[in-house]
C-alpha positions as CSV (number, residue, x, y, z in Angstrom):
1,M,-147.5,127.7,-59.2
2,E,-145.8,124.5,-60.7
3,R,-143.8,122.4,-58.5
4,I,-140.6,120.4,-59.5
5,L,-139.2,117.5,-58.0
6,F,-135.7,116.2,-58.2
7,E,-135.1,112.8,-57.3
8,G,-131.9,110.7,-57.2
9,S,-129.6,113.5,-56.4
10,S,-128.4,115.0,-53.1
11,P,-129.1,118.6,-52.2
12,E,-125.7,119.2,-52.7
13,E,-125.5,117.8,-56.3
14,F,-128.5,119.9,-57.0
15,I,-126.9,123.2,-55.9
16,A,-123.7,122.1,-57.7
17,K,-125.8,121.7,-61.2
18,L,-127.6,124.9,-60.3
19,C,-124.4,127.0,-60.0
20,L,-122.8,125.6,-63.2
21,K,-126.3,126.6,-64.9
22,F,-126.1,130.2,-63.5
23,N,-122.1,130.5,-64.2
24,E,-122.9,129.5,-68.0
25,I,-125.9,131.8,-68.2
26,I,-123.6,134.7,-66.7
27,S,-121.0,134.1,-69.2
28,N,-122.9,134.1,-72.1
29,I,-124.3,137.4,-71.1
30,V,-120.8,138.7,-70.6
31,D,-119.7,137.4,-73.9
32,N,-122.6,138.9,-75.8
33,R,-121.7,142.5,-74.0
34,I,-118.2,141.9,-75.3
35,Q,-119.2,141.5,-78.7
36,E,-121.5,144.5,-78.8
37,P,-119.7,147.2,-81.0
38,E,-118.7,150.4,-79.3
39,K,-121.5,152.8,-79.6
40,L,-120.2,156.4,-81.2
41,L,-122.3,159.5,-80.7
42,T,-122.3,162.5,-83.0
43,R,-121.8,165.8,-81.6
44,E,-125.8,166.5,-81.6
45,E,-126.6,163.1,-80.1
46,T,-123.7,163.7,-77.4
47,A,-125.1,167.0,-76.4
48,K,-128.7,165.6,-76.4
49,F,-127.5,162.6,-74.3
50,L,-125.9,164.9,-71.7
51,K,-128.5,167.6,-72.1
52,V,-126.2,170.3,-72.9
53,S,-126.0,172.8,-75.8
54,L,-123.2,172.2,-78.6
55,P,-121.4,175.0,-77.3
56,T,-121.2,173.4,-73.9
57,L,-120.1,170.4,-75.4
58,N,-117.3,172.1,-77.3
59,N,-116.2,173.8,-74.1
60,W,-115.8,170.3,-72.5
61,T,-113.8,169.0,-75.2
62,K,-111.7,171.9,-75.2
63,A,-111.3,171.7,-71.6
64,G,-110.4,167.7,-71.9
65,V,-113.6,166.8,-70.1
66,L,-114.7,164.7,-73.0
67,T,-112.2,163.0,-75.8
68,P,-113.5,163.2,-79.2
69,R,-112.8,160.7,-82.0
70,Y,-112.4,161.9,-85.5
71,L,-113.4,159.8,-88.6
72,G,-112.4,162.0,-91.3
73,R,-113.7,165.5,-90.6
74,R,-116.4,164.1,-88.3
75,V,-116.6,164.2,-84.7
76,Y,-117.7,161.4,-82.6
77,Y,-117.8,160.5,-79.0
78,K,-117.6,157.2,-77.3
79,K,-121.0,156.5,-75.2
80,S,-119.1,154.3,-72.7
81,E,-116.4,157.2,-72.2
82,I,-119.2,159.7,-71.6
83,I,-120.8,157.4,-69.0
84,N,-117.5,156.9,-67.3
85,N,-116.8,160.5,-67.1
86,L,-120.4,160.9,-65.7
87,K,-119.7,158.3,-62.9
88,N,-116.1,160.0,-62.1
89,D,-117.7,163.5,-61.4
């Protein structure tokens, strides 16, 4: 294991610099996640993700469990909403 020596700074200065670097890394991660586009799933992908049949998916949509998004005549579901619905149940 390699050792790193820090000379010329107090432990408090070292901790402050380390905290700044951690905050920088965390904000970069958060910024990258915010920039990711929303993942839309087709009916088939949603049913496979939830491990249910298409008729069950249709029933859940009619019951208001899932909120569909329409692009033309195609139906999509937001993956983040599906995950949130799973967490809330």
